[in-house]
Structures are given as structure tokens and as C-alpha cells.
N, C-alpha and C positions, 0 to 999 in steps of 0.2 A: 551806691555804688561806689567800690575804692577802685583803685587800679587796674588791679586784676580782674576784677570784675567786670571793668569797662572792655581791657584787651580781649577777655572771654566773649562776651557779648559780640565784640566787632568779628572776630574768627568767627564765630558762630554764623553771622547774616553772612559773613563771603562764603563759607558753605554750602548755607540755602540758595543761596543765589546763584551758585555753579549748577548746583542740583536741579534747580528748576531753570536754567537756561540753556542748559550743556545735553544735549541728549548722549553722550558713553563717556563715560567718567571711570578713572581709574586714579589711585595715588600710591607714590611714593614710599617705602618703608626702608630704610636704611637700619632699624633697631636703636639710633640714637636718640639723644633726650628729646628731640626736636620733632621727629617723626611718633614719636613713644606719647608726647602734648598731641599734635596731631589726631590723633587716635583717640585719643581722650574726648578732645573736644566733637569728633566727627561723630562720637559715640551720646554725645550731650546734644548733639545738633540733630540726632535720630531717633532721638529715643532709646538709646541704648544699643544700637546694631549700627553696625557701615552698612550702607547700604550700595557701596562697590567695591570690588578687588583692590588687595594692595600688591604691590608690585616688587620683587625684591632682583636687582639686577646680580645676581649672581659672579664673583669674577673666583670663584673658590679660596681667595684668599682671606675674608672674613678670620677675624681671632674666635679662637676655641667656644670662649664666653658669648660672643654673640652669638652664633650657631644656637646653643643650648638657650637663648634668652629666644631664639626666634621661634625653635619648636616650642618651649613651654608656652607661650604666650598666644601662640596661633589657633591654641588649642581652648587656653583660656579665656580668650577675648573672643572666639567665635569669627575667625578671621579668613575670608576667601582671599586665600594666598596665592598668588603666581610666581613661582621663583624658578626667574628665568638664566639660562648659562649665557656668560657672554663671550663674543668671538674673541680670539684669543690675541695676544698683544702684535701680533704680526699682521693684525689686521689695521693695525693705526698708523698714525702719520711718523713714522721712523724718525723726525725732524726734532719730535717733544721732547723735552727728558722723560725719563723715564718714569717719574712719578704722575706727570700729566699723562702719559702712555697706558697706565692702568690706569686712571678717570676716565679716559676717551673708551675702553671698553663698554664701562659701563654706558655711555652715550650711545655707542654701537648697538650696545644691548637692547635699550630702552627705546632705539627709533625701530628696531627689530619687533619688538611686543606690539607698540602702536601699529605697525603694519599688517601684522597676522591677526590682532583681532579688533581693531579699527577702531579706536578708540578717538576721542575729538579732544577732551578736555583731561591733563595730567596735572592733580594736585601734589605740590613739594611742600618742603618745609623750610625752604631760606628765608633767613631774614636780612636784612637792610642793615646792620650792624655787623654783620660777619665780616663781610668783605669788600674793597672798593668798587668792584663792576656790581654785586649786588643790589648795594644799593643806589643802583640805576633801576633797578626794575620797578615793572606795575604789580599789582594783586591780580590781574586781571591780564595776562602777557601773550598776546600772537607771537606766533613761531611760523616759517615758510614749512612744505610740504614735508623738508627733509628733517624739520626740528631746528631751524636756522634762527638765530636771534639775531633783528636791527634793533639796536638800541637809541637810533634816531626816528624809529618808527613807531614808536610806544605811544598809545592813547592816554592822554591826560585824565587823571582821576580826581576830582575834588570833592571834599564833604560826603565821602562814601558814594560816590555816585560814580559805579565804572561800567563799561560798557562790554557787554556781554555778548552782541550780535556782532559776529564778523563772516565776512565771506565765504563762502562752501569750499572746502578745503584748506581752511585755516587749521591747524594743531595751538592748542590754547593751553596755558600753563597759568595754574590759580594757586595762588601764595598766601594760604590766611595766617602767617605765622609773620608776613613783610614786617610788621608794625611792631614785633616783638623784640627785647633784648635779652642777651643771654643770662643777666639776671634777672629778668621777668620769669625766663621758662624756668629758671631754679624754683626761685619762688613760689613760681605755680605749682610745678611737680612736689615741692613740702604741700602747699594745700591742699594738693587733691589727690596726696599719696598715691601717686603715679610710678609705677615699676620702670627702674632702669636696668640700664647692664652694671654689673659689679665694679669694671673698670674705671668706671668715674668717680670712685674711692683710693685715698690714696693708699698706698700700701708698699711693703720693702722691696726693691727691683736689686737683685743680682746681676742676673742675665735676662737678654728680650733681644732673640731675632740675631746672634751674635755679638750683639752692645754688651756691654761692660756699664752698669752704674752704682757699683758697688757697694751696695745694700740700700741705699738716695731711700727715702721716704718718696713717692711718686704719684702721681694719675693723668688721666686720660681727660684731656679738654673737648677733646674732639677725636669722635671713633672712625677709622678706616681701614684700609687693608692694610694685613701685616709687610712689613720691611718698609712702607714708607708710610708708619703713623706712630708716632714716639710718645712714650709719655714726659711730663712736664713735672720737675722738684714741686712738691706741694705736702704739706700736712694734714689737708683738708681730705678726712676721712669718715663725716659726715656730712649730712646735707645743710646743717647749721652752720659747719664749719666751710664748706662750698661757698655757700652765701655769702659769710663774712668774707672772706678771699675774696670775691669777687667784685667786695666793694672798693675793693683799695688797691689790685691788683692794676700792674702796669704790660703785663705778658699777654698777647695777641690771643686771642683763641686758638687760633688755629697754627701757634707754635711748633705743635708737635707733628706738621704735616709740610713737608718742604713744599708742598704747589701752592700751596696757602700763606707761606715764612717767605723766605727769602732766596727761593730757588730761579723761579722766572715767571715775574708779574704778568708776563708778555704771554705766558701757554696759560694761564689762567683764564686772561680773555679771548683765546681763539677757542679754547675749548668751549668758555661761555657760548661767543658767537656761532659754534656748530652744534648748540643744543644739550651742553653740560647744565645739571643742578648744582 
């Protein structure tokens, strides 16, 4: 087995452990590279089908290319999609920066979906290498009844031995990609020929959402909502070029997203504690 084979096998094991141990599961789908890899892995784990619904917490601020991708691949992949309209920004904490408040809408939306449908486990596509707070996560991560995350109360996980039995009323987050890196994701996308939103490929940008980019070659490293997600300078217009770029770049994956870059790290910590994925 090569490196990608081992990553794949561990993720499939996590999917099957979750499906066996947790009564009512759903998985988040953001339509980004990581969640598309998760769908591919889930279909491998369960013989071509995804045996639980996928949740899209919709702020109505996704980019047009993202909505087009959703509509196409929901049908092609046979997805049972729950698209849930998130509460308005006025319902979020007014002390948070704007980008964090947009993200908080998704947290509120997810809480409502969980309450409405009674989900016990939510599968999410976070990775430890993405952001410092996420590095503290566990594969099977217990949450309070309102989705709160207490980093000090995480179960130990050694040698792929996961705690899957939790007290009644515990909400559980499952992270099958926690051990992957951004480079792993792209190499796996290339190997498995996984569809991705074309915004990840570099192209010239003149203006975007009122910003002037002067025709520079740019691409999105991470996809988020309009107005709070921006492309970065890049000439990587193919999968090969993206992979080569990632081998040497010093630019943060979330540098195009204010909440994950330099806006206010404490706001991300607050969101995560409240249940943001």
C-alpha cells in the first residue's frame, strides 16, 4: 500500500465505524475539495452508495459555480441532499467580525437541522493541517446538546482505537479526513479523478465582488461565501500544477478567507467552541 492507499483505508474504516456505532448519521457537503473527497470515500465504503443524507447549510451566498456544481452532482452521484436555509445574520453574535458572523449563520443552521431531524452524528471534512484550532480535534468528537465543543474534554485516540459510545444526548462529530493534508487531498483527487468546482483552477480575474484584480492569474485555495472569500495569485490551472504549487508554497490555505487568515483568530476559536465546523 502506498501513502494514499493507507489514508483511504483509514478513512473508510472511520466511515464504517461511525455507521456501525451511531444510530442516525448525516454528512456536511460544502461542495469543496475536501467534502467531495469524503463523498468519494463514503461511496467506496458502502459499495457505491452514500447511506445517509448530505446537509448543505445554505446562506444563499455561495458562488454561482458552486450552486451549478451542487445541482449537477446531486443528480449524478445519487445524493439525498438536505439544503437548509440558514438563519439571517441578525440572529448571530453582533460582537463577531462580519466574516465570522456569516460563518455563524451556518452553525445556527446546522443546529436547527440536527434538532429537526434528530441526528446523533454529523460527519465533517475538516483536517488538522487546515487551522490551529482544528489540530486539537478528535476523529470522534463529542459535543454538548447545543453543539458546543469543549477542547479539554476530548477522548484520547491511540492506534486507531476510537471511543464511539457516548452518553445519551451527546452530539458527535466524525472527521474521516482529520489525518489528511491539503496535498494529500489534491493527489487523491488526481488519482481518483474526482470532480471539483472549477474555481480551484487559476484564470485571469479583472474584478470580483467589487475588487479590482487587474487581470492577474488567480485561483481559489478554499471556497466560501461571496464577499468573504477571495482568490489568491496563482498560475496553477491544472491538477498537476496545483500539486506542484502546494509542494513549495508558503501561503496559507485559508489566506483568501479573512476569518482563517488575519481577521481575528479569537473569533474562529469562539465559533468552534459554539459548534462551527
